[in-house]
N, C-alpha and C positions, 0 to 999 in steps of 0.2 A: 611593482607590488612586493617583490622579494626584499628590496632595501627597507621598505616600510615595515614589513614583518620582522626583519632582523632588528631594526631600530627599536621597535616595540618590545621585543624580547630582551634586548640589552638594557631596557629600563625596568621592566617588570621583574625579571628574574633576580637581578642584583638587589632590588628592593625587598623581595621576599627573603633572600638569603640573609641580608643584614638585619632585617626585622626579626627573623628567627634567632640570630645570634644575640641581638639586643634583649629580646624577651628571656632567652635562656640565661643570660648573665644576670638579669634582674631576679630570676628564680634562684640562682645560686646565691645571690646576695641575701635573699629572704631566708634560705635554708641555713646559711652560715650565721646570720643574725639570730635565728631561732635556736641554733645549737649553743651559741655563746650565752644567750639569756638563760637557757635551760641548765647549762652547766654552772652558771653563776660566776664564770671567769671574768665577765666584763659586763658592765651596765650599758646596754645598748637601747636607745630609745626606739620605740615601735614606730614604723613608718605609717603615716595616716592613710586611711582608705582612699581619700580624695586624691592623694599623690599617686597611689597605685593606679587609680582610674585614669588620671592624666597621662601617666607613663604608658599604659597599655594603649590608650586612644591615640597618642602621638606616634607610637611605634606602628600601629596598624595603618596610620595615615602616611607611613614612610618618612616620618620625621623624628625617629628615635634619637638620632644624633643631636637634634635641636634641643630636645628636653634635657639631654645630658649636659649640653652646654649651659642651659639655664640653671640646672642644679650646680654646675661648676661655679658660675658667677655667684649664686646664692650662698654656697658654702664659703666662697672666697670672702664675701662681705661679712659673713658670720665669724670667720676666723680672725677678723680685725675688730670685732665688736668688743669694746672695752667693758661693756656692761655684763659680759659673760665671764664665767670662771676660766681659769687657764686650761683646765682639762677639757672643757667644752670647746674652747677655741682650737685646741690641738686636734680634737676629733673632727671638727669641721675642716681643718686644714688638710688632714689625711683624706677625708672624703672628697675635697676639692681636687687633690692630685689624682685620686683614683678615677674620678669622673673625667678628668682631662685625658688620661691615658685611654680609657674605654672609648670616649668620643673620637679620639684620634685614630684608634685602631679600627673602629667602625668606618670612619671616613676613608682610611687607607683601603680597606676591603671594597668599599663602595666604589672608589675611584677605579680600582683595577678590574672590578666586575662590570662596571658601566662605561667609564671613559675610555679605557684601553681598547675594548672591542669596537666601540663607536669610532674611535680614531682610525682604527684599521679599516672599518667600513667606509669612512670618509675618503681614505686614500684609494680604496677600491673603486668607489663611485667616481672619483676624480679621474682615475685612469680609464674607466670603462666608458665614460661619456665625455672624454676630452675633446672630441671632434665637434661637439655642439657649441654654438656661439653663445656666450654668456656675457652679461653686462659687468662693468667694473664693480658694481655694488654686490652682485652675487659672488664674484671672485674674492672680493674683500671679506665678505661674510664667511666664506669657506675658510679663508686663511686665518681669520680671527678665531673661528670655531676650533680649527685644528690646533692652533697654538695654545688656546685655553685648555683643551683636553690634555695636550702634552705637558704643559706646565703644572696642571692640577695633579698629575701623577707624581711628578717629582716633589711638589710641595707637600703632598700627603705623606711621603716618606720622611721628609724633613721634620714636619710637625709631629709625627709619631715618635721619631727618634728623640726630639727635644722633650716631648711630654714624658717619654719613658725614663729619661735621665733625671728630669725634674722631680719625678715621683719617688726618688730614692735619695735619702740623706747621704748615703755613702758613695754616691756617684757625682762626679763633677758635671756641671751643665755645659752644653755646647755654646761656644762663643759665636758672635755674629759672623766673623770671617769663616769659622768652621762650618756654620750653617750654610753660608753661601757656597763654599767649596763642596759641601755634601750635596747641595742642590744641583750644582753643575755636574758632579759625578753621576748622580742618578738621571739627570736629563740626557746626557750623552750615552747613557746605557739603555734607557727605555726608548728614546726617540728613534735611533737607527734600527732597533729591533722591530718596532712597529712598521717602519718604512720597508724593511726587508720582507716582513710578513705580508704587507699590503701589496707590494710589487709581485710577490709570488701568487697571491690571491687573484690579482688582475689577469694573470696568465693561465693559471691552473684551476681557477674557480673553487669548487667544493673540496678539492684536495687539501686546501689549507686547513680545513677542519680536521682532517685525518692527522696531519703532522702536528697540529696543536694538541689534539687529544692524546696522541702517543707521548709527546713531551710532558703533558700534564700528568698522565698516569705514571710515567717513569719518575718524575719528580715527587709525586705523592708517595710512591713506593719507597723512594729514598728517605723521605721524612718518616715513614713508618719504621724503616730500619734503624733510624736514630732513636727510637724508643722514647718519644716525647711524652710529657705528662701534663697535658692541658686540662684534661677532665678525668674524673674517676670512672665514668662510664666508657667502656671501650668503643662502643658504637659512635658516641659523640667524639671520642678521641680521633677515630679514623675519619669521621666526617670533617672535622676541623683540619686534619692533615691534608685532606683533598682540597679544601679551600685555600690553604697556604700553598699547596702544590700548584694551584692555578696562578697565583701571584708569581711563582717561579717560572712561569712561561715567559714573563716579560722582564724580570730582574731578580737579583739574588736576595734571598730572605733567610736569615739565620735563625734557627729555632732551638739550638742547644749551646751549652757552654763548651769551651775547648779550643783547640787550634783552628780558629776560623779560616786562617789562610789556606789550609789544605782543602777545605770545602770550597772556598772561593776559586782556587786553582782548577779543581775538577769541574766546577760548575761553569766557569767562564771559558774553559776549553771547549766544552760541549756547546755553550751559548754562541760563541763566535764561529765555530765550525758550522753550526746550523745557519747563522746569519749569512755566511759566505755561500752555503749551498742554496739557500732561498734566493739570494741575489744572483748567484751564478746561473741557476736555471732560468730565471727571468731574463737575465742579460743575454743568454744564448737563444732562447726561443721567442722572445718578444718581437712584435712587428713594429715597435716604436723606436727602432734604431736610428731613425732620422730625426727624432724629436729632440728638443733642446735639453731635456732632463735626462737623457740616456746616459751620458758619461758623468754628469754632475752627481747623479744618484750613487754611482759606484764610488766616486771620490768622497762624498759625504759619509757614507757608511764606513769606508776605509779610514778616513781621518778620525772618526769617532772612537775607533779602537785606541789610537794613540792618545787622544784627549782623555778618554776614560782612564787609562793607566796613569796619566800625569795627574789628573785630579784626585784619583784614589791614593796615589803615593804621597801627594802633598798633604792630603787630609790626615792620613795615618802618621806621616812623618813630622808634620809641623803644626797641625791644627786640631789634633785629636784632644778630647777633654782631659786625657791622662797627662798631657803635657808634651812639649817638644822633646823628641828622642826617647820617649818612655817605651815605645814599642820597637824592639830590635828588628833589623832587616833580616838577620839570619839567626837560626836557632842552633844550639849546641848539638853535636851528633847524637847524644843520648836522648835528645828531645824530639828526634825525628820519628814520631809515632804517627805516621800519616794514616795508616789503615784505621787505627783505633779512633782517630779524630774525625774520620769521615762518618762513622756510625755510632760512636759513643762519646760521652762527655769526659773531658779531662779538666785539669785546673784551668780557670778562666785566664784568657790572655788579653788580646787587644780589643775584643768585643765583649761587652757585658750583655748577657741574656738575662733579663731581670724579671722577677716574679711580680706580676700585677695582681689585681683582685681576682682575676679569672684565668688569664692565659700568660704564657711566657714566650715572648718573641723578641728578637733583636734584629735590627735592620742595618 
């Protein structure tokens, strides 16, 4: 009964959060359009009432990302319509790119709010009921389900990063090899993290919620210290920081310009120390020492650290959109402003944190 309740919660709560974000972003669109029209700075066509009705209806049906993708395709076709004027085509092209970023951002949050905890729950159930005899069909279904959840998390990060760069004319797009390497980087970062949490949960049950909440609050407070500027309203700003802080439970997410490497170093030191503690407690206290997965689990999580570093260095050194060798391995002594880069923005370096229609996030 408990797994059923948790599964339901992991579906309903993410749907409500992403629907709220989607509706709020539509409201911000409406307010900005109204301000531009009122000031006379820009001729902005009024959105029809029928479209607003469809947007709200689809969002309430937990399909907000779908309607954004439909608008993305529509604006894409309009941007290529030769019967329209050049200015109108450019406006549709800008709208297309904004819708792509918003849809990708919502998908990323939805994946981490829904797929990540469900993957953790699947590992817990697999460990908790491992003594029960199951058919090959059930085992195969479980494996496919877990692999799809894992891959969807990494894919959501890649798709958002690609959409984010595509939405800006002054930023180079990610290449296919770069996207593949970025996917591998995120996959070996997220997967072992969920495995470590799942193993810890299988042994210590509800204690996993405590450690996750502590990490979540700590990361959210760190984001608040970085003085982000997603919203004008401070309550919305703090709420959005807490949503981003939840993503930081599973992987790194950059929200400010500056020396990203310092933030990464601090984050990944905490990240991997936690992984080793989770796995170490399970490794010592578990009664599954005679099971086939006992030592391989430790090996996989350990190997992931090496693979993570290799994929990350290869991406930044060889396949980053800025070009091969564009990002220096070491900084000059006068540029070692580590403390400031952890909490405030400096001049941009290897990661672009780009302004979208509503929020600014870099991954």
